[in-house]
C-alpha positions in Angstrom: 1.3 4.8 -38.0 2.5 7.6 -39.7 -0.2 10.6 -39.1 0.3 13.9 -41.9 -1.9 16.2 -39.8 -2.6 19.1 -41.0 -4.2 22.0 -39.1 -3.9 25.8 -41.1 -5.4 27.7 -38.2 -4.7 26.4 -35.5 -6.5 25.0 -34.2 -5.7 21.4 -31.9 -3.0 21.7 -29.3 -0.1 18.9 -28.4 -2.1 17.3 -26.0 -4.2 16.3 -28.2 -1.9 16.0 -31.5 -0.4 13.2 -28.7 -3.4 11.7 -27.9 -4.5 11.2 -31.6 -0.8 9.7 -32.2 -1.9 7.0 -29.6 -5.3 6.3 -31.1 -4.2 6.1 -34.4 -1.3 3.4 -33.4 -4.4 1.5 -30.9 -6.9 1.7 -34.1 -3.3 -0.5 -36.4 -2.6 -2.7 -33.5 -6.4 -3.7 -32.7 -6.6 -4.1 -36.8 -3.3 -6.5 -36.7 -2.1 -4.3 -40.0 1.8 -5.8 -39.7 3.0 -2.8 -43.0 3.4 0.7 -42.1 0.7 2.4 -43.1 -0.4 6.1 -43.0 -3.4 8.5 -43.5 -3.4 12.0 -44.1 -6.1 13.7 -40.9 -7.3 17.6 -42.1 -8.8 19.7 -39.3 -11.3 22.2 -40.1 -14.1 24.2 -38.5 -17.8 23.9 -39.8 -18.3 25.8 -43.0 -15.3 23.7 -44.7 -16.5 20.5 -43.2 -19.8 21.6 -45.2 -18.3 22.8 -48.2 -16.4 19.5 -48.5 -19.7 17.5 -47.7 -21.5 19.1 -50.0 -18.9 18.7 -52.4 -17.7 15.3 -52.1 -21.2 14.1 -50.8 -23.2 15.9 -52.1 -24.7 16.4 -48.6 -25.1 20.0 -47.7 -24.5 19.9 -43.6 -21.3 20.0 -41.3 -20.8 17.1 -39.4 -18.5 15.9 -37.0 -15.9 13.3 -39.5 -15.0 12.1 -43.3 -13.8 9.3 -43.7 -12.2 8.9 -47.4 -10.4 5.1 -47.9 -7.8 4.5 -50.6 -8.2 1.0 -50.6 -11.4 -0.3 -52.0 -11.2 -3.4 -49.6 -13.4 -6.9 -50.2 -16.6 -7.2 -49.2 -16.6 -9.0 -45.3 -12.7 -8.2 -45.6 -11.7 -5.3 -43.7 -7.5 -4.3 -43.7 -6.3 -6.8 -42.1 -6.4 -9.0 -44.1 -6.0 -7.3 -47.2 -2.3 -7.2 -46.7 -2.1 -7.1 -50.7 -4.2 -4.1 -50.9 -2.0 -1.9 -48.3 0.7 -2.5 -50.5 -0.9 -1.5 -53.3 -1.4 1.4 -51.8 1.9 2.3 -50.7 3.8 6.0 -51.1 7.1 6.2 -51.0 7.1 9.7 -50.7 5.2 9.4 -47.3 7.3 5.4 -46.7 4.5 3.7 -45.4 0.4 2.6 -47.6 -1.6 4.7 -47.3 -5.0 4.4 -46.0 -6.7 7.7 -46.9 -7.9 11.2 -45.6 -10.2 12.0 -42.9 -11.6 14.9 -42.0 -12.6 16.4 -38.2 -14.5 19.5 -38.3 -13.2 21.5 -34.3 -16.1 22.9 -34.3 -17.5 19.7 -33.7 -15.2 18.1 -31.7 -16.2 21.7 -29.4 -19.9 20.5 -28.5 -19.6 16.6 -28.6 -17.2 16.6 -26.2 -19.4 19.7 -23.6 -22.4 17.2 -24.6 -20.7 13.6 -23.8 -19.1 15.9 -20.2 -15.0 14.9 -21.7 -12.4 16.9 -23.6 -11.8 18.1 -26.8 -8.7 15.7 -26.8 -10.8 12.4 -26.2 -13.6 14.2 -28.4 -10.6 14.7 -31.2 -9.1 11.2 -30.2 -12.6 9.3 -30.8 -13.8 10.7 -33.8 -9.8 10.4 -35.4 -10.1 6.5 -34.3 -13.2 6.1 -36.3 -12.5 7.7 -39.5 -9.2 5.3 -39.4 -11.8 2.2 -39.1 -13.4 3.4 -41.4 -9.8 4.0 -43.9 -10.2 0.6 -42.4 -13.1 -1.2 -44.4 -15.2 -1.0 -41.5 -18.8 1.3 -41.3 -22.6 1.8 -39.3 -24.8 1.5 -42.4 -26.6 -1.1 -40.8 -27.6 -3.3 -38.2 -24.6 -5.5 -38.3 -22.1 -3.5 -39.1 -22.2 -1.0 -36.6 -21.8 -3.1 -33.8 -19.5 -4.7 -35.7 -16.8 -1.4 -36.2 -18.1 0.0 -32.6 -16.3 -3.4 -30.7 -13.5 -1.8 -33.0 -13.4 1.8 -32.0 -13.6 0.6 -28.1 -11.3 -2.3 -28.1 -9.0 -0.1 -29.5 -9.6 2.9 -27.7 -9.8 0.2 -24.3 -5.9 0.2 -25.1 -4.8 3.2 -24.4 -7.4 3.1 -21.0 -9.8 5.6 -23.0 -13.0 3.8 -22.7 -16.3 5.6 -22.2 -16.7 8.3 -19.3 -12.8 8.4 -18.7 -10.6 11.1 -20.0 
């Protein structure tokens, strides 16, 4: 997967970037997407994500991650079963089908890593993976959807040896 990471304030280190790339590739493999795909990732602080959340979702609060998919999947379908829809998002400048945008707050990454007792790299990798599954058509708003999305996240992360409680 192509990750176009924008980090104007230099909040991510090289280790975090490398782990995020591994997470993105694992998410694509777990979903079974065979066409080239890409996502745009922006790393911000709480103030910036709060502003984006307010403007885009009408919620005046900071959060850990926001996802803005470009593909509108049919009900009950996700990216792995919608290659034709993915191909409609092909961007020749990127050389891949664009899944959408992800915004991650490094302030939340730091706080959550400390709260969960793991590294900031692991937390940023998890949040990216979570955001990518949103871009691939998963959600966790209902009792039926939540375990499905969590299982996909865990499948992807386990494939690269990043399970709960491990760094």
